[in-house]
matplotlib code that plots the C-alpha trace (Angstrom):
import matplotlib.pyplot as plt

x = [-88.0, -86.1, -88.6, -89.8, -85.9, -85.7, -88.6, -87.8, -83.9, -85.1, -87.4, -85.0, -82.5, -85.2, -85.7, -82.2, -81.7, -84.5, -83.4, -79.9, -81.6, -82.9, -79.5, -77.5, -80.2, -80.3, -76.2, -76.5, -78.6, -76.6, -73.0, -74.9, -75.7, -72.6, -71.1, -73.9, -73.0, -69.3, -69.8, -71.9, -69.3, -66.8, -68.7, -69.3, -65.8, -64.7, -67.5, -66.2, -62.5, -63.6, -65.8, -62.7, -60.7, -63.3, -63.4, -59.4, -59.9, -61.7, -59.4, -56.5, -57.9, -58.8, -54.7, -53.6, -55.4, -53.9, -50.2, -51.2, -52.4, -49.4, -47.3, -49.1, -48.4, -44.8, -43.4, -46.0, -43.5, -43.3, -47.2, -49.0, -51.7, -55.2, -58.1, -61.0, -64.3, -67.6, -70.2, -71.8, -75.4, -74.6, -71.9, -74.6, -74.2, -70.8, -67.9, -65.8, -64.0, -66.5, -65.5, -67.6, -66.6, -67.9, -69.2, -69.3, -66.5, -63.9, -62.1, -60.9, -58.0, -56.7, -57.3, -56.6, -53.4, -53.8, -57.4, -55.2, -53.0, -55.6, -56.7, -54.5, -56.5, -58.3, -55.6, -56.3, -59.8, -60.5, -59.3, -60.2, -63.9, -63.3, -62.5, -65.0, -67.6, -70.4, -70.3, -68.3, -71.2, -68.9, -65.3, -64.3, -61.9, -62.4, -59.6, -59.1, -58.7, -62.6, -63.2, -64.4, -63.6, -66.0, -65.8, -69.3, -71.9, -74.1, -73.8, -75.6, -75.8, -76.2, -75.3, -71.7, -71.9, -69.5, -71.5, -69.8, -72.1, -70.7, -72.7, -71.9, -71.2, -70.5, -68.8, -66.6, -70.2, -70.6, -69.9, -67.5, -65.2, -65.3, -64.6, -61.9, -60.4, -59.7, -58.7, -55.3, -56.1, -59.3, -62.3, -66.0, -68.7, -72.0, -75.0, -77.2, -79.3, -77.9, -78.7, -79.5, -82.1, -80.4, -81.1, -78.8, -74.9, -71.6, -68.9, -64.7, -62.9, -59.2, -57.1, -54.5, -51.8, -49.6, -46.3, -46.8, -50.9, -53.7, -55.3, -58.2, -60.4, -60.3, -63.7, -65.7, -69.8, -71.1, -74.6, -75.6, -77.3, -74.3, -72.3, -75.1, -75.0, -71.0, -69.9, -72.8, -75.4, -75.1, -77.7, -76.7, -79.7, -83.0, -84.4, -81.1, -80.1, -77.1, -77.1, -74.3, -74.4, -72.1, -70.8, -73.8, -76.0, -77.7, -78.1, -76.2, -76.6, -79.7, -82.2, -84.8, -83.1, -84.8, -83.1, -86.2, -85.3, -84.5, -84.2, -82.6, -83.3, -81.0, -80.3, -81.0, -84.6, -87.2, -89.2, -85.8, -86.2, -82.3, -82.7, -82.4, -79.0, -77.7, -74.8, -73.4, -73.4, -72.3, -69.4, -66.8, -66.3, -66.9, -69.9, -73.3, -76.1, -79.9, -82.7, -84.2, -86.7, -84.1, -86.3, -83.8, -79.9, -77.4, -73.6, -72.0, -67.9, -66.5, -65.3, -62.1, -61.7, -65.0, -65.4, -68.8, -70.2, -71.4, -74.5, -76.2, -80.0, -80.3, -84.1, -84.5, -85.3, -82.2, -80.4, -82.1, -83.1, -79.6, -81.0, -84.5, -83.0, -80.6, -84.1, -86.0, -83.4, -83.2, -87.4, -86.9, -84.2, -86.9, -89.3, -87.1, -86.1, -89.8, -90.6, -87.1, -88.6, -92.2, -90.3, -88.0, -90.7, -92.5, -89.5, -88.4, -92.3, -91.3, -88.2, -87.9, -85.6, -83.0, -83.0, -83.0, -79.0, -78.2, -80.7, -79.6, -75.8, -76.2, -78.6, -76.4, -73.3, -75.5, -76.6, -73.2, -71.9, -74.8, -74.6, -70.6, -72.1, -74.5, -71.7, -70.0, -67.7, -68.7, -65.5, -67.2, -68.8, -71.6, -69.9, -73.0, -72.5, -75.6, -77.6, -80.9, -82.7, -80.3, -77.4, -79.5, -80.2, -76.4, -75.9, -78.1, -76.5, -72.9, -74.0, -75.6, -72.3, -70.7, -72.7, -73.1, -69.1, -68.9, -71.2, -70.0, -66.4, -67.6, -69.7, -66.8, -63.8, -64.9, -67.1, -64.2, -61.6, -63.3, -63.3, -60.4, -58.3, -60.5, -60.2, -56.2, -55.5, -58.0, -55.4, -52.6, -53.6, -54.5, -51.2, -49.0, -50.9, -50.7, -47.2, -46.7, -46.9, -50.2, -51.5, -50.5, -49.2, -47.2, -45.3, -47.7, -45.9, -42.7, -42.3, -38.9, -39.8, -43.1, -43.4, -46.0, -45.6, -47.9, -48.1, -50.6, -49.5, -50.1, -51.8, -53.5, -50.3, -46.9, -43.1, -42.4, -42.4, -41.5, -40.9, -39.9, -39.1, -37.3, -33.9, -33.2, -35.0, -32.9, -32.4, -34.9, -34.5, -36.5, -36.3, -37.9, -37.3, -38.4, -38.3, -38.0, -41.1, -44.9, -47.5, -47.3, -43.8, -42.6, -45.1, -43.4, -39.9, -40.9, -41.9, -38.2, -36.6, -38.1, -37.8, -34.4, -33.7, -35.2, -33.9, -30.3, -30.7, -29.4, -27.8, -24.1, -24.4, -22.9, -25.5, -23.2, -22.9, -26.6, -26.9, -23.9, -25.5, -29.2, -27.8, -26.0, -28.6, -31.0, -28.8, -28.9, -32.5, -32.9, -33.7, -36.1, -33.2, -35.2, -33.7, -34.1, -33.2, -33.6, -32.0, -32.0, -31.3, -30.6, -31.8, -30.0, -32.2, -30.0, -27.3, -29.0, -26.3, -28.4, -26.5, -27.2, -26.9, -28.2, -28.4, -29.3, -32.3, -33.3, -31.6, -33.5, -34.7, -33.3, -35.1, -32.8, -34.5, -35.0, -33.8, -36.2, -36.1, -33.3, -31.8, -29.1, -26.3, -24.7, -23.1, -25.5, -24.1, -25.1, -29.0, -29.4, -29.8, -28.1, -24.4, -22.9, -20.3, -20.5, -19.5, -21.6, -20.7, -22.6, -22.6, -23.4, -24.9, -25.8, -29.7, -31.2, -34.6, -36.6, -35.4, -37.4, -36.6, -38.4, -38.1, -40.1, -39.5, -39.3, -43.1, -43.0, -40.8, -41.6, -45.2, -46.5, -49.8, -51.6, -48.7, -46.3, -44.5, -42.4, -43.2, -39.7, -37.3, -37.7, -42.0, -41.5, -39.0, -41.9, -44.2, -42.6, -41.3, -44.8, -45.9, -42.2, -44.1, -46.5, -46.1, -45.3, -49.1, -49.8, -47.3, -47.6, -51.2, -50.1, -47.6, -50.2, -52.5, -50.1, -49.1, -52.5, -53.5, -50.5, -51.5, -54.7, -56.7, -53.5, -53.1, -50.6, -47.4, -45.7, -46.3, -45.7, -44.0, -43.4, -42.4, -41.5, -39.9, -39.7, -37.1, -38.6, -36.2, -33.4, -33.9, -32.8]
y = [-1.5, -3.7, -4.7, -0.6, -0.3, -3.2, -2.1, 1.6, 0.1, -2.3, 0.3, 3.0, 0.7, -0.5, 3.4, 4.1, 0.8, 2.1, 5.5, 4.3, 1.7, 5.0, 7.1, 3.9, 3.7, 7.5, 7.3, 4.2, 5.8, 8.3, 6.1, 3.8, 6.1, 7.8, 4.4, 3.7, 6.7, 6.3, 2.5, 3.7, 6.2, 3.2, 1.1, 3.7, 4.8, 1.3, 0.6, 3.9, 2.7, -0.7, 1.5, 3.5, 0.4, -1.0, 2.7, 2.7, -0.7, 1.0, 4.3, 1.8, -0.1, 3.3, 4.2, 0.9, 1.3, 5.1, 4.0, 1.3, 3.0, 5.9, 3.0, 2.0, 5.6, 6.1, 2.4, 0.9, -0.9, -3.1, -4.2, -5.9, -4.3, -5.7, -4.5, -3.4, -4.3, -2.6, -3.8, -7.3, -8.3, -11.9, -10.9, -9.3, -10.8, -11.4, -9.0, -8.1, -4.6, -2.3, 1.2, 3.7, 7.0, 10.0, 11.1, 9.8, 13.1, 10.3, 8.3, 4.9, 5.4, 8.2, 6.2, 2.9, 2.5, 4.1, 1.8, -0.9, 0.0, 0.4, -3.0, -4.3, -3.1, -6.1, -7.7, -5.5, -5.2, -8.8, -10.0, -6.9, -7.8, -11.2, -10.0, -7.3, -7.6, -8.1, -4.7, -3.1, -2.8, -1.2, 0.1, 2.3, 4.7, 8.3, 9.8, 12.9, 11.6, 10.8, 7.4, 5.2, 1.9, 0.0, -3.7, -4.7, -7.1, -4.4, -3.9, -1.2, -1.2, 1.6, 2.1, 3.9, 6.3, 4.0, 0.9, -0.5, -1.1, 1.3, 2.6, 6.8, 8.1, 11.7, 11.5, 14.8, 16.5, 14.1, 15.2, 12.4, 13.4, 17.1, 16.6, 14.2, 16.8, 19.3, 16.8, 15.1, 12.1, 9.5, 10.8, 9.5, 11.4, 12.7, 10.4, 10.0, 7.2, 4.6, 4.8, 1.0, 1.4, -0.6, 2.2, 5.0, 4.8, 6.2, 6.6, 6.5, 8.6, 9.3, 11.4, 10.0, 12.0, 11.4, 12.6, 16.1, 16.4, 15.1, 12.2, 11.1, 9.5, 5.8, 5.6, 2.7, 2.7, 0.9, 0.5, 2.5, -0.7, -2.9, -0.6, -0.3, -4.0, -4.2, -1.3, -0.2, -2.8, -3.2, -2.6, -1.8, -3.0, -3.6, -0.4, 0.5, 1.4, 3.0, 5.8, 7.2, 11.3, 13.6, 16.8, 18.5, 16.6, 14.3, 10.6, 8.6, 4.8, 3.7, 0.9, 3.2, 3.9, 1.4, 0.1, 2.2, 5.2, 8.4, 11.0, 11.4, 13.0, 15.8, 15.7, 19.2, 19.2, 19.0, 16.5, 14.6, 13.6, 15.0, 18.2, 20.0, 18.5, 18.3, 20.6, 18.9, 15.6, 17.3, 19.2, 16.5, 15.5, 11.9, 12.1, 11.0, 13.6, 13.2, 14.8, 17.6, 15.2, 12.5, 10.3, 9.2, 9.4, 9.6, 8.3, 9.8, 9.8, 10.7, 8.7, 10.4, 8.6, 9.8, 12.8, 11.4, 10.5, 7.5, 7.9, 5.4, 5.9, 4.7, 4.7, 5.9, 2.6, 0.5, 3.4, 3.0, -0.6, -1.2, 1.5, -0.2, -3.4, -2.1, -0.5, -3.6, -5.3, -2.5, -2.2, -6.5, -5.6, -3.1, -5.6, -8.1, -5.5, -5.1, -8.6, -9.2, -6.4, -8.1, -11.3, -9.2, -7.8, -10.9, -12.4, -9.6, -9.6, -13.2, -13.3, -9.7, -9.8, -12.3, -11.2, -7.7, -7.3, -10.0, -8.0, -4.9, -5.0, -6.4, -4.0, -1.4, -2.5, -3.1, 0.0, 1.7, -0.6, 0.2, 3.9, 3.1, 1.8, 4.1, 6.7, 5.2, 2.8, -0.4, -2.4, -2.2, -5.1, -5.6, -7.3, -9.2, -12.8, -13.8, -17.2, -14.8, -12.6, -9.3, -12.1, -12.8, -9.1, -8.2, -10.9, -9.4, -6.3, -7.8, -9.6, -6.1, -4.3, -6.9, -7.3, -3.4, -3.5, -5.9, -5.0, -1.2, -2.6, -5.6, -2.8, -0.6, -3.0, -6.3, -4.6, -2.0, -4.5, -7.1, -4.7, -3.0, -5.9, -7.7, -4.4, -4.4, -8.2, -7.6, -4.5, -6.4, -9.2, -6.8, -5.0, -8.3, -9.9, -6.7, -6.6, -10.4, -10.7, -12.2, -11.9, -14.5, -14.9, -11.8, -11.4, -12.6, -11.3, -13.0, -16.7, -17.8, -18.6, -19.5, -18.7, -19.1, -18.9, -19.2, -18.3, -19.7, -18.0, -19.9, -17.1, -13.9, -12.7, -14.6, -14.0, -15.7, -14.1, -14.7, -12.6, -11.9, -9.4, -8.1, -6.8, -5.8, -6.9, -10.0, -11.2, -12.4, -12.3, -14.9, -14.5, -16.9, -15.7, -16.9, -14.3, -16.0, -15.8, -15.2, -12.7, -9.1, -8.6, -11.1, -9.6, -6.1, -7.4, -9.5, -5.6, -4.3, -7.3, -7.8, -3.8, -4.1, -7.1, -6.0, -2.3, -3.3, -6.1, -4.4, -5.6, -4.6, -5.6, -9.2, -11.3, -11.9, -7.8, -7.8, -9.6, -8.4, -4.4, -5.8, -8.0, -4.5, -2.4, -5.0, -5.0, -1.4, -1.5, -5.3, -4.6, -7.2, -9.8, -11.1, -12.8, -13.9, -17.0, -16.2, -17.3, -15.0, -16.1, -14.1, -16.3, -14.9, -15.2, -15.2, -17.7, -19.5, -18.7, -19.1, -17.3, -17.3, -16.6, -18.1, -16.8, -19.7, -21.0, -24.5, -25.8, -25.2, -28.1, -28.5, -30.8, -30.6, -31.9, -35.3, -35.7, -36.1, -33.3, -33.1, -30.9, -28.9, -28.9, -25.7, -24.2, -21.5, -18.8, -17.1, -15.8, -12.3, -9.5, -12.4, -10.4, -7.0, -7.5, -10.8, -11.4, -13.6, -15.4, -15.8, -19.1, -19.8, -23.2, -23.5, -23.6, -24.5, -24.7, -27.3, -27.0, -26.2, -24.5, -24.8, -22.9, -23.2, -22.5, -24.8, -24.3, -27.2, -29.9, -29.2, -29.7, -32.1, -34.3, -35.3, -37.7, -34.9, -36.8, -34.2, -34.2, -34.4, -33.9, -37.6, -37.1, -33.6, -35.2, -37.6, -35.2, -33.4, -35.9, -37.3, -33.9, -33.8, -33.1, -30.3, -26.5, -24.7, -23.6, -27.2, -28.6, -25.7, -26.9, -30.4, -30.4, -28.3, -31.2, -33.6, -31.4, -31.0, -35.0, -35.6, -33.0, -33.8, -32.1, -31.2, -27.0, -25.3, -23.8, -22.2, -20.7, -22.6, -20.5, -21.8, -21.0, -22.7, -21.4, -23.1, -21.8, -22.5, -20.8, -18.3, -15.0, -14.0]
z = [14.2, 12.0, 10.0, 9.3, 8.6, 6.7, 4.5, 4.3, 3.3, 0.5, -0.8, -1.2, -2.9, -5.4, -5.9, -6.5, -8.8, -10.8, -11.3, -11.9, -14.5, -16.2, -15.8, -17.7, -20.4, -21.1, -21.6, -23.5, -25.8, -26.4, -26.6, -29.1, -31.4, -31.8, -32.0, -34.8, -36.4, -36.4, -37.7, -40.7, -41.8, -41.6, -43.7, -46.2, -46.1, -46.9, -49.4, -51.3, -51.0, -52.7, -55.6, -56.0, -57.0, -59.1, -61.3, -61.1, -63.0, -65.7, -65.6, -66.0, -69.0, -70.6, -69.7, -71.4, -74.2, -74.4, -74.3, -76.7, -79.2, -78.9, -79.3, -82.4, -83.9, -82.5, -84.0, -86.9, -88.4, -85.3, -86.0, -88.6, -90.4, -89.2, -91.8, -90.0, -91.9, -91.6, -89.4, -90.5, -89.5, -89.4, -86.5, -84.2, -81.0, -81.1, -80.1, -83.2, -84.7, -86.7, -88.4, -88.9, -90.8, -89.4, -92.5, -96.3, -97.1, -95.1, -97.9, -96.9, -99.2, -97.0, -93.7, -94.9, -93.0, -89.8, -89.8, -90.5, -87.9, -84.9, -85.9, -83.3, -80.6, -81.2, -78.9, -75.7, -76.2, -76.1, -72.6, -71.8, -72.8, -71.8, -67.7, -67.4, -70.7, -67.6, -67.0, -70.1, -72.9, -75.5, -76.0, -79.2, -80.4, -82.3, -84.5, -85.7, -89.0, -89.6, -88.4, -85.3, -84.1, -81.4, -80.0, -79.3, -80.3, -82.1, -86.2, -87.6, -91.7, -94.1, -97.8, -98.3, -101.6, -103.3, -103.1, -100.2, -97.1, -94.5, -91.2, -90.4, -87.4, -86.4, -83.4, -83.1, -81.9, -79.0, -75.7, -74.8, -77.6, -77.0, -73.3, -73.7, -76.1, -73.8, -70.9, -69.9, -68.4, -68.0, -66.8, -66.2, -68.2, -67.2, -67.2, -70.5, -72.4, -74.1, -77.9, -78.2, -75.4, -72.9, -70.2, -68.4, -69.5, -68.3, -70.2, -69.0, -71.8, -72.1, -75.4, -76.9, -79.0, -82.0, -80.9, -79.3, -81.5, -80.1, -82.6, -81.1, -77.8, -76.8, -74.6, -73.0, -72.0, -68.8, -67.9, -64.6, -63.7, -63.5, -62.1, -59.1, -58.8, -59.1, -56.7, -54.6, -54.4, -50.0, -47.3, -43.7, -42.7, -43.5, -44.9, -46.2, -49.8, -51.3, -54.2, -56.5, -56.6, -59.0, -58.4, -59.7, -57.4, -59.9, -58.5, -61.5, -59.9, -57.2, -56.8, -58.5, -61.8, -64.5, -67.5, -69.3, -67.3, -69.2, -66.9, -63.5, -60.3, -58.3, -54.6, -54.5, -56.1, -52.8, -54.2, -53.0, -49.0, -48.7, -50.3, -47.0, -46.4, -49.8, -49.5, -46.6, -48.7, -51.6, -49.6, -50.4, -46.4, -45.1, -42.7, -41.2, -41.1, -40.2, -41.5, -39.1, -38.0, -37.7, -39.3, -41.8, -41.5, -44.4, -44.2, -47.3, -48.3, -51.6, -54.4, -55.5, -58.9, -60.1, -58.3, -56.9, -53.8, -52.3, -50.5, -47.9, -47.4, -43.4, -41.6, -38.1, -37.1, -38.2, -36.3, -33.4, -33.1, -31.1, -28.4, -28.5, -27.8, -24.6, -23.7, -23.3, -21.7, -19.0, -18.6, -18.1, -15.7, -14.0, -14.0, -12.4, -9.8, -9.0, -8.6, -6.2, -4.2, -3.5, -2.8, -0.4, 1.1, 1.9, 3.2, 5.5, 7.0, 7.5, 8.9, 9.8, 12.7, 11.3, 7.7, 8.3, 8.2, 5.8, 3.1, 3.6, 3.2, -0.3, -1.5, -0.4, -2.3, -5.0, -5.3, -5.2, -8.2, -9.9, -9.8, -10.7, -13.9, -14.1, -14.6, -17.8, -15.9, -17.8, -16.4, -12.7, -11.9, -9.0, -5.9, -4.6, -4.2, -2.6, -3.6, -3.6, -5.9, -5.4, -6.1, -9.4, -10.0, -9.6, -12.1, -14.7, -14.3, -14.9, -17.9, -19.1, -18.6, -20.2, -23.1, -23.7, -23.8, -26.2, -28.3, -28.8, -29.1, -31.9, -33.7, -34.5, -35.3, -36.5, -39.6, -40.4, -39.9, -42.2, -45.0, -44.5, -44.7, -47.6, -49.9, -49.2, -50.1, -53.3, -54.3, -53.7, -55.7, -58.8, -59.0, -58.5, -61.4, -63.5, -63.5, -64.7, -68.7, -69.1, -72.4, -74.8, -77.5, -76.5, -79.7, -82.1, -84.9, -84.2, -86.0, -84.0, -80.8, -78.5, -74.9, -72.5, -68.4, -65.5, -61.5, -59.0, -55.5, -52.5, -50.8, -52.2, -53.2, -53.8, -53.9, -56.9, -60.5, -64.2, -66.7, -70.6, -72.7, -75.7, -75.4, -78.7, -81.9, -82.3, -78.4, -75.8, -72.4, -69.7, -65.9, -63.2, -59.7, -56.3, -53.1, -49.6, -47.4, -48.5, -48.5, -49.3, -47.8, -49.9, -53.2, -52.3, -52.7, -55.7, -57.7, -56.6, -57.8, -61.2, -62.2, -61.5, -63.4, -66.2, -66.1, -66.0, -68.8, -71.7, -75.3, -74.3, -70.9, -69.2, -67.5, -64.6, -64.1, -64.5, -61.5, -59.8, -60.1, -58.8, -56.0, -54.6, -55.3, -53.4, -50.4, -49.6, -49.1, -47.5, -43.8, -43.8, -44.7, -47.5, -50.4, -53.9, -55.9, -59.9, -63.2, -66.1, -70.2, -73.2, -76.4, -79.6, -82.1, -85.2, -83.4, -81.1, -78.5, -75.1, -72.4, -68.6, -65.3, -61.9, -58.5, -56.3, -58.5, -59.7, -62.9, -65.9, -67.8, -71.4, -74.3, -77.6, -80.8, -80.5, -77.1, -74.1, -71.1, -68.8, -65.9, -67.0, -64.6, -63.9, -61.1, -58.9, -57.7, -54.3, -54.0, -54.6, -51.6, -49.7, -49.5, -51.2, -53.9, -55.1, -58.5, -61.1, -63.8, -66.8, -68.8, -72.4, -74.4, -78.2, -78.5, -82.1, -83.7, -82.3, -78.7, -75.6, -72.2, -68.9, -66.0, -62.5, -59.0, -55.8, -55.5, -58.4, -57.0, -53.1, -53.9, -51.2, -50.8, -47.7, -46.4, -46.6, -49.9, -52.0, -55.9, -56.7, -59.8, -61.2, -61.3, -63.2, -65.5, -66.5, -67.2, -68.8, -71.7, -71.6, -73.1, -75.0, -78.8, -76.9, -77.6, -74.2, -74.0, -73.7, -71.4, -68.6, -68.3, -68.1, -65.4, -63.5, -63.9, -62.4, -59.9, -59.0, -58.7, -57.1, -54.0, -54.1, -51.3, -49.7, -49.2, -51.2, -49.2, -51.7, -55.0, -58.3, -61.1, -64.5, -67.9, -71.5, -74.0, -77.4, -80.1, -83.6, -86.1, -86.5, -87.3, -91.0]

ax = plt.figure().add_subplot(projection="3d")
ax.plot(x, y, z, "-o")
ax.set_aspect("equal")
plt.show()
């Protein structure tokens, strides 16, 4: 009787266990499919955000060019004339400014002044191509007065009617010019073949104005193959690939586009696999959709900057691979279960009466636990702890439940979190670096002074900042400051402090009053308890008088002509944002031609080596005097090199920011 009951109980428990595992498999399939779709959507959305950031770089370049051109038109007297020559075959392969009249009817005598004024664009285009020239093939500007200036490596030569060598290009009928003339901001054009045979192109264009009148268009060309490599060349898994679609449904970037391709595919065409769900993909929503036969899944999300859609082609095998893996584990568990069943039957026959109760109770407990797990409660664990096959099976169930739960959580959080943090820090770093003056020399037409500055943050973004600007035509302001703390909070507070100092500095305002007003404004919105140490000075280029104000910052180093650098002892005021209604007093000293001023933050003197030794004021004084006769452009790299040699492999704990000003001659 005990033998029969034991066999029946074991048989029943085995059946229940197998059925329960099959239920778990079904539940797991549905849960994993949902999680995979969510994960695919999250990865695609995060990648689209990164694409938006990259495209914003291009639109930012174009907007910066528009602002610079309109400044040229508004204040031509502030800019030197820079002649722009016809294309020169000897310069082929080298970036150069080239002019292209629209036709032979355009006389150089009528456009000479405007052409030479726009020659100043090279100072904007050069750093742009230095940084992103791998993606930007050409940048150019076309004017209503009838000429085009390009900055690229091509040189087309033709004979001009007057005997000069000129190349003509009638850009007035070009789509980029006509579309930009109707637009009010930067935009991306449709796909088109490159005239030089390099492949398919996308252009970013924007109009500019002279006063209130339309004056022309500035545009840059980007190879689609480079756009794909830089923005969307990523895979979710084996067999997947990504592509870009414009609002018309044209595929404008994909792995299948080649350099010699002259036409492109539309997602609505029947020959494209996704044409049956094209409307969903182009709806402007972020989602995951499958073909009717579920052979292919598509994750898609809009890219708002260019009115495009990023779409990822994901084969069924990749989507269902976690399901197949779970099924294989369950099948293995079933086989182990059956093997355990056979072993238990043999053991029951051998020790029927003695082992019947010891066997049936663990099986019943395991059955109950497995049923709870099969209902979706992955936190439940099998409580069987016997040292036999039933205990091993319970451990397998527990391991399977832990692995399944952890797999689902990791799949939905790890990838999304990593992409989000990387994108946010990249945006913050780009924003901070773009706010500080970074084009040197900043005033190439000013002979009275030379200035150079650098900042190296300790983290992705920092709290130090420098600034320099012309208060008016005869006064140059310089600023050096350090925000307490590091990282994103300090960087945000830095933006506020920098903006307030510059906005309040006017020709007729005493520097002490400037810091008093800035301090009160910062105190009003300083809920985080941050503060700023800052130094600001204004140099009168006519008299050499240097007026300054110090809010708890490091004293400047002054090197009078023929004398070494030495820290200028001044009484520091209280830090900014530390306490309301603090009154700051300005000081003054005389600066003569040949004198130099060096400003820095405490990240320089407090840099430490592996033994926690400080770099210190003495070492800074020595390296400054060793490079006393150098220009500011050479002094700052020399100081940074000396700091790096002292620090060695020790980590950088604070931002390192420096500025050097040399007064060369008085303004007449």
